[in-house]
Structure formats: C-alpha cells, structure tokens
C-alpha positions in Angstrom: -47.3 47.3 -2.3 -48.0 44.2 -4.3 -50.9 42.3 -5.7 -52.7 38.9 -5.6 -53.8 37.4 -8.9 -56.2 34.5 -9.4 -55.6 32.9 -12.8 -56.3 30.0 -15.1 -53.4 28.8 -17.1 -50.4 26.5 -16.7 -47.3 26.4 -14.5 -43.9 26.1 -16.0 -40.4 26.3 -14.6 -38.6 29.6 -15.0 -35.8 27.7 -16.7 -38.1 26.4 -19.5 -39.9 29.7 -19.8 -36.6 31.6 -20.1 -35.3 29.2 -22.8 -38.5 29.9 -24.8 -38.1 33.6 -24.3 -34.4 33.7 -25.3 -35.2 31.6 -28.5 -37.7 34.3 -29.5 -35.5 37.3 -28.8 -37.0 38.3 -25.5 -35.0 38.9 -22.4 -35.1 36.1 -19.8 -36.8 36.7 -16.5 -34.3 34.9 -14.3 -37.3 34.5 -11.9 -38.0 38.3 -11.7 -41.7 39.1 -12.3 -42.6 41.4 -15.3 -43.9 44.8 -14.3 -47.7 44.3 -13.7 -48.5 47.7 -15.2 -46.6 47.1 -18.5 -49.2 44.5 -19.6 -50.3 44.1 -22.3 -48.8 46.7 -24.6 -45.4 47.5 -23.0 -44.4 44.1 -21.7 -42.3 42.2 -24.4 -43.4 38.8 -22.9 -47.1 39.6 -23.1 -46.5 40.8 -26.7 -44.7 37.6 -27.6 -47.5 35.4 -26.1 -50.2 37.2 -28.0 -48.2 37.0 -31.2 -48.0 33.2 -30.8 -51.7 33.0 -30.0 -52.7 34.9 -33.2 -50.3 32.8 -35.3 -52.2 29.7 -34.1 -55.5 31.3 -35.2 -56.5 32.7 -31.8 -58.7 35.8 -31.6 -59.2 36.2 -27.9 -58.5 39.6 -26.2 -54.7 40.1 -25.8 -55.3 41.1 -22.2 -55.9 37.5 -21.3 -52.3 36.3 -22.0 -49.5 37.1 -19.6 -46.8 35.7 -17.4 -47.2 35.9 -13.6 -44.2 35.0 -11.4 -44.7 34.8 -7.6 -42.4 36.9 -5.4 -42.3 37.8 -1.7 -40.0 40.1 0.2 -37.1 38.3 2.0 -37.3 35.2 -0.1 -35.3 33.9 -3.1 -36.6 34.4 -6.6 -39.2 31.9 -7.8 -38.3 28.9 -10.0 -41.9 28.7 -11.2 -43.9 30.9 -13.5 -47.5 30.8 -14.7 -48.8 31.5 -18.2 -52.4 32.7 -18.1 -55.4 32.6 -20.4 -57.7 34.3 -17.8 -57.0 36.2 -14.6 -58.3 38.7 -12.1 -56.3 40.7 -9.6 -57.4 41.5 -6.0 -56.5 44.7 -4.3 -58.6 44.2 -1.2 -61.8 42.1 -1.9 -64.1 41.3 -4.7 -66.9 39.1 -5.9 -65.5 36.3 -8.0 -67.8 35.1 -10.9 -66.0 32.1 -12.2 -68.0 31.8 -15.4 -67.3 35.4 -16.4 -64.0 36.2 -14.7 -62.2 32.9 -15.0 -64.0 30.7 -17.6 -62.6 27.1 -18.0 -62.9 27.2 -21.8 -59.4 27.4 -23.2 -59.0 30.0 -26.0 -57.9 28.9 -29.5 -54.1 28.9 -29.8 -53.4 28.5 -26.1 -52.7 24.8 -26.1 -50.4 25.3 -29.1 -48.6 28.0 -27.0 -48.3 25.7 -24.0 -46.8 22.9 -26.1 -44.3 25.2 -27.8 -43.1 26.5 -24.4 -42.9 23.1 -22.9 -40.9 21.8 -25.9 -38.0 23.9 -24.6 -37.8 21.5 -21.6 -35.8 19.0 -23.7 -32.6 20.9 -23.1 -33.2 21.7 -19.5 -31.6 19.8 -16.6 -34.2 18.0 -14.5 -33.0 19.7 -11.4 -34.2 23.0 -12.9 -37.7 21.8 -13.6 -40.7 21.9 -11.3 -43.1 19.2 -10.3 -46.2 18.9 -12.6 -44.5 20.9 -15.4 -47.2 22.3 -17.7 -50.0 21.5 -15.4 -53.2 23.4 -16.2 -55.3 24.6 -13.4 -56.6 27.5 -11.2 -53.8 29.2 -9.3 -53.3 32.2 -7.0 -50.1 34.2 -7.3 -48.8 37.0 -5.1 -46.3 39.5 -6.7 -44.4 41.7 -4.3 -43.7 45.5 -4.4 -43.6 47.7 -7.5 -43.5 44.8 -10.0 -46.9 43.7 -8.6 -48.3 47.2 -8.5 -52.0 47.1 -9.3 -54.2 50.2 -9.4 -57.9 49.4 -9.2 -60.2 51.3 -11.6 -61.9 52.8 -8.6 -58.7 54.7 -7.8 -58.5 56.0 -11.3 -62.1 57.2 -11.1 -61.3 59.1 -7.9 -58.7 61.3 -9.8 -61.2 62.6 -12.3 -62.6 66.1 -12.0 -65.3 67.0 -11.5 -66.7 64.6 -9.0 -70.4 64.1 -8.5 -72.4 63.2 -5.4 -74.3 59.9 -6.1 -77.2 61.0 -3.8 -77.8 64.6 -4.9 -76.8 67.1 -7.5 -73.7 68.4 -5.7 -70.6 68.8 -7.9 -67.0 69.1 -6.7 -64.4 70.6 -9.1 -61.4 71.3 -6.9 -58.5 70.1 -9.1 -56.7 68.5 -6.2 -59.4 67.6 -3.7 -62.5 66.9 -5.6 -62.9 63.3 -4.4 -62.1 64.2 -0.8 -64.6 67.1 -0.9 -67.2 64.7 -2.4 -66.6 62.2 0.5 -66.8 64.9 3.1 -70.1 66.1 1.6 -71.5 62.5 1.6 -70.5 62.1 5.3 -71.9 65.4 6.5 -75.0 65.6 4.4 -76.0 62.1 3.7 -74.6 60.2 6.7 -72.2 58.1 4.6 -70.1 55.6 6.6 -67.6 55.0 3.8 -65.0 57.5 5.1 -62.8 59.8 3.1 -60.6 57.0 1.7 -62.9 54.0 1.2 -61.6 50.5 0.7 -62.5 49.6 -2.9 -64.3 46.4 -3.8 -61.6 45.4 -6.2 
C-alpha cells in the first residue's frame, strides 16, 4: 500500500535537505520517506519545519508543513524531496478544490524556511543537486508501501460503534461487524449499490 499526494511547496535535493536536517540535530533521510502517519506530531522533520515557521512569525496550521519524498518499489531511492505548505492525499478519488485544498498564497515564514534550507547547498557538490533547485510549484508525489500508508477518515468512521443507517432509524452495535451489518442492511432494505466495502471518495 502507498499513497499519492498533491502538494504546493518547493523541490529540493535530498543532499541539501539532509544537510539542513543534520545541522539542526535531525536524522538525515538518505532518500527514505518519513512515515506518513507520523506527521505532524511524531515526525522530527515536521516538528523542525514548524518550529522554523513559528520562529519566522508564521501562525499557519502545523499540519501544512511536511517533507514528502517519492518512492516506488523496485527503484533506487529518490534524490529529490518536496517541502510542502499545502497538500492533499488521494486514496482512490476525490474532488479537488484548489482554492480551499491547495491555495496559492504562501504562509508567513515559508519563504524564510525555503531560503534557509537552500542555503545549505553552498557546501554540496553540484552532482548531488537536482535541476530547478528550490523551484516552487504544484507537484504530485507517490510514496510506496508502509511509509506512504494513508488511512482516509471514511475508514476510521467505519470502525466506530454503533453504526447508524443513513436512510432509516436502524442501529448496528456489533463490536466487530457493525459497519458490515449496516451495509448489508442498506443493500437488503434500501437497495444500496455501494456494496459491503465501498470505495471511499478520498
């Protein structure tokens, strides 16, 4: 399992990012993606980024700022990383509202963060840098396997007990099968075509 993330931010070579991390007492990535599910409170990189943002006067939600590194099974580790100021992750499909989900406005402190990270490029060999270092834009990144593990909110809602039918007053409180019982009920009684394990819009 992995995940696809659409983001606004800038691209940077792993070599420069790692130099920045090491200088700030955080373990280097060496091209390995941070664990998706550790963001924002358990990932040392995310914590460092937000600390830098707040030091520069930024007040945006800490969830906006993270590092995404592409990865794919059977390929070498990436030499490029992305630092975000807005992002959404796709499990299957979703509506994308650019103004709300991926606004172009750059939060206070992010440009200062970008400049600080890029300043570590002075000591990096050109062969370890990527084209368009520091380029700001809209990017799509795929992260493979457990490090890209993304659990949509819809799945978390399915684990809650009790479950309620959205078309009548039926309630399902089986501690292990509440959602499955709900879906079977909706199929049998209301003619739902979702199935017992519907694909989330997420």
